[in-house]
VEXVEX-774332 format. One line per 5 residues: number of its first residue (from 1); their letters; for each residue z, x, y of N, C-alpha, C. Coordinates in Angstrom, 1 decimal. Each point is the difference from the previous one (the first is absolute). Layout:
! residues N
NUM> A> Z:X:Y:Z:X:Y:Z:X:Y; ...
//
This chain:
! residues 97
1> XXXXX> -39.3:-43.9:24.9:1.1:0.6:-0.8:1.2:0.2:1.0; 1.2:-0.4:-0.4:1.1:0.2:0.9:1.1:0.9:-0.7; 0.9:0.3:0.8:1.2:0.8:-0.6:1.2:-0.9:0.2; 0.8:0.0:-1.0:1.2:-0.9:0.0:1.2:0.9:-0.3; 1.1:-0.4:0.6:1.2:0.7:-0.1:1.0:-0.8:-0.8
6> XXXXX> 0.6:0.5:-1.0:1.1:-0.6:-0.8:1.2:1.0:0.1; 1.0:-0.4:0.7:1.1:0.9:0.1:-0.5:1.3:0.8; 0.1:1.1:-0.6:-0.4:1.3:0.7:-1.3:0.4:-0.5; -0.6:-0.6:-1.0:-1.2:0.4:-0.6:-1.3:-0.7:0.5; -1.0:0.8:0.4:-1.2:-0.6:0.4:-1.1:0.1:-1.1
11> XXXXX> -0.8:-1.0:-0.2:-1.1:0.1:-0.9:-1.2:-0.8:0.5; -1.2:0.4:-0.4:-1.2:-0.6:0.4:-0.5:-1.1:-1.0; -0.4:-1.1:0.6:-0.4:-1.1:-0.9:-1.1:-0.9:0.8; -0.6:-0.8:-0.8:-1.0:-1.0:0.6:0.8:-1.2:0.4; 0.4:-0.1:1.2:0.8:-1.1:0.5:-0.6:-0.4:1.4
16> XXXXX> 0.0:-1.3:0.2:-0.4:-0.5:1.3:1.1:0.3:1.0; -0.3:-0.1:1.2:1.0:0.2:1.1:1.1:-1.0:-0.2; -0.4:-1.3:-0.3:1.0:-1.0:-0.1:0.9:0.2:-1.2; -0.6:0.5:-1.1:0.9:0.4:-1.2:0.9:1.1:0.3; -0.5:0.9:0.8:0.9:1.2:0.5:1.2:-0.6:0.8
21> XXXXX> -0.3:-0.9:0.9:1.0:-0.5:0.9:1.0:-0.8:-0.9; -0.4:-0.8:-0.9:0.9:-0.8:-0.9:0.8:1.0:-0.8; -0.6:1.0:-0.5:0.8:1.0:-0.9:1.1:0.7:0.9; -0.4:0.4:1.2:0.9:0.6:0.9:1.2:-0.9:0.4; -0.4:-1.3:0.3:1.0:-1.0:0.4:1.0:-0.2:-1.2
26> XXXXX> -0.5:0.0:-1.2:0.8:-0.3:-1.2:1.2:1.0:-0.1; -0.2:1.3:0.5:1.1:1.0:-0.2:0.8:0.1:1.3; -0.2:-0.8:1.0:0.8:0.0:1.2:1.4:-0.6:-0.3; 1.0:0.4:0.7:1.3:-0.6:0.0:-0.1:-1.4:0.6; 0.9:-0.9:-0.4:-0.1:-1.4:0.5:0.0:-0.1:1.5
31> XXXXX> 0.8:0.8:0.7:-0.1:0.0:1.5:-1.3:0.5:0.5; -0.6:0.9:-0.7:-1.3:0.5:0.5:-1.1:-1.0:-0.3; 0.2:-0.8:-1.1:-1.0:-1.1:-0.3:0.1:-1.1:1.1; 1.2:-0.3:0.4:0.2:-0.9:1.1:-0.6:0.5:1.3; 0.2:1.2:0.3:-0.6:0.6:1.2:-1.6:0.0:-0.1
36> XXXXX> -0.5:0.3:-1.1:-1.5:-0.1:-0.2:-0.5:-1.5:0.2; 0.8:-0.9:-0.6:-0.4:-1.4:0.1:0.1:-0.5:1.5; 1.0:0.4:0.7:0.1:-0.3:1.4:-1.1:0.6:0.8; -0.3:1.2:-0.3:-1.2:0.7:0.7:-1.2:-0.8:-0.2; -0.3:-0.4:-1.2:-1.2:-0.7:-0.3:-0.1:-1.4:0.6
41> XXXXX> 1.1:-0.8:0.0:0.0:-1.3:0.5:0.0:0.0:1.5; 0.3:1.1:0.7:-0.1:0.2:1.4:-1.4:0.5:0.4; -0.8:0.4:-0.9:-1.3:0.6:0.3:-1.0:-1.1:0.5; -0.9:0.5:0.8:-1.0:-1.0:0.6:-0.9:-0.5:-1.2; -0.3:0.7:-1.0:-0.9:-0.5:-1.1:0.7:-1.1:-0.7
46> XXXXX> 1.3:0.1:-0.2:0.8:-1.0:-0.7:0.0:-1.3:0.9; 0.3:0.2:1.2:0.1:-1.1:1.0:-1.4:-0.8:0.0; -1.1:0.7:0.1:-1.3:-0.6:0.0:-0.2:-0.8:-1.2; 0.3:0.5:-1.2:-0.2:-0.7:-1.3:0.9:-1.2:0.0; 1.3:0.1:0.4:0.9:-1.2:0.0:-0.5:-1.1:1.0
51> XXXXX> -0.5:0.4:1.2:-0.5:-0.9:0.9:-1.2:-0.8:-0.5; -0.9:0.8:-0.7:-1.2:-0.7:-0.5:0.4:-1.0:-1.1; 1.0:0.4:-0.9:0.5:-0.9:-1.0:0.6:-1.3:0.6; 0.8:0.2:1.1:0.6:-1.1:0.7:-1.0:-0.9:0.6; -1.1:0.5:0.6:-1.0:-0.8:0.6:-0.7:-0.8:-1.1
56> XXXXX> -0.3:0.6:-1.2:-0.6:-0.7:-1.1:0.9:-1.2:-0.4; 1.3:0.2:-0.2:0.9:-1.0:-0.4:0.1:-1.1:1.0; 0.0:0.3:1.3:0.0:-1.0:1.1:-1.3:-0.8:-0.1; -1.1:0.6:-0.2:-1.3:-0.6:0.0:0.0:-1.0:-1.2; 0.5:0.4:-1.1:0.1:-0.9:-1.2:0.8:-1.2:0.3
61> XXXXX> 1.2:0.2:0.7:0.9:-1.1:0.3:-0.6:-1.0:1.0; -0.8:0.6:1.0:-0.6:-0.9:0.9:-1.1:-0.9:-0.7; -0.7:0.7:-0.9:-1.1:-0.7:-0.7:0.7:-1.2:-0.9; 1.1:0.3:-0.6:0.7:-1.0:-0.8:0.5:-1.1:0.9; 0.5:0.3:1.1:0.4:-1.1:1.0:-1.1:-0.9:0.4
66> XXXXX> -1.2:0.7:0.3:-1.1:-0.8:0.4:-0.6:-0.9:-1.1; 0.2:0.4:-1.2:-0.4:-0.8:-1.2:1.0:-1.0:-0.4; 1.1:0.0:0.7:1.1:-1.0:-0.3:0.8:0.4:-1.3; 0.0:1.3:-0.3:0.7:0.5:-1.2:1.3:0.6:0.4; 1.0:-0.9:0.3:1.3:0.4:0.4:1.0:-1.0:-0.3
71> XXXXX> 1.3:0.3:0.0:1.1:-0.9:-0.2:0.9:0.1:1.1; 0.7:-1.1:0.3:1.0:0.0:1.1:1.3:0.0:-0.7; 1.0:0.6:0.6:1.4:0.1:-0.5:0.9:-0.5:1.1; 1.1:-0.7:-0.5:1.0:-0.5:0.9:1.4:0.2:-0.7; 1.0:-0.5:0.5:1.4:0.2:-0.6:0.1:-0.5:-1.4
76> XXXXX> -0.8:-0.9:-0.4:0.1:-0.6:-1.3:-0.6:0.8:-1.1; -1.1:0.8:0.3:-0.6:0.8:-1.0:-0.1:1.5:0.2; 0.6:0.5:1.1:0.0:1.4:0.3:0.9:0.8:-1.0; 1.1:-0.6:-0.5:0.8:0.7:-1.0:-0.7:0.1:-1.3; -0.9:-0.9:-0.4:-0.8:0.1:-1.2:-1.0:1.1:0.1
81> XXXXX> -0.6:0.1:1.2:-0.9:1.1:0.3:0.7:1.4:-0.2; 1.2:0.1:0.6:0.7:1.3:-0.1:0.3:0.3:-1.5; 0.4:-1.0:-0.7:0.3:0.2:-1.5:-1.3:0.4:-0.7; -1.1:-0.6:0.3:-1.2:0.3:-0.7:-0.5:1.4:0.3; 0.2:0.4:1.3:-0.4:1.4:0.4:0.9:1.0:-0.7
86> XXXXX> 1.3:-0.3:-0.1:1.0:0.8:-0.6:-0.3:0.2:-1.5; -0.3:-1.1:-0.7:-0.4:0.1:-1.4:-1.2:0.8:-0.2; -1.0:-0.2:0.8:-1.3:0.7:-0.1:0.3:1.5:0.2; 0.8:0.4:1.0:0.3:1.4:0.2:0.8:0.6:-1.2; 0.9:-0.7:-0.5:0.8:0.5:-1.2:-1.0:0.2:-1.2
91> XXXXX> -0.9:-0.9:-0.2:-0.9:0.1:-1.1:-1.0:1.2:0.2; -0.4:0.2:1.2:-0.9:1.2:0.3:0.8:1.3:-0.2; 1.2:0.0:0.4:0.8:1.2:-0.3:0.2:0.3:-1.5; 0.3:-1.1:-0.7:0.2:0.1:-1.4:-1.3:0.4:-0.7; -1.1:-0.5:0.4:-1.3:0.4:-0.6:-0.5:1.4:0.5
96> XX> 0.7:0.6:1.0:-0.4:1.3:0.4:-1.2:0.0:1.0; -0.1:-1.1:0.7:-1.2:0.0:1.0:0.5:0.4:1.4
//
């Protein structure tokens, strides 16, 4: 059981620590939210998770290369690649992903 603060009022509820942090972050001013985000992204825990994710992605890429699953790009088709990536990004934004 945790205690949560909304404005000046404290109350007791059944909340996980993560839920408490999310609730507290939701009432922060935008500049305080940015400061919290910067603190988290500079933490060792965050860096370890990001490095592990990067290593997984690199491993997948190496495996794909070894299996011959890649495409080469040159001056004639790189603009099409850029357009495809741009379209995909806009679609993801539109779909809320």
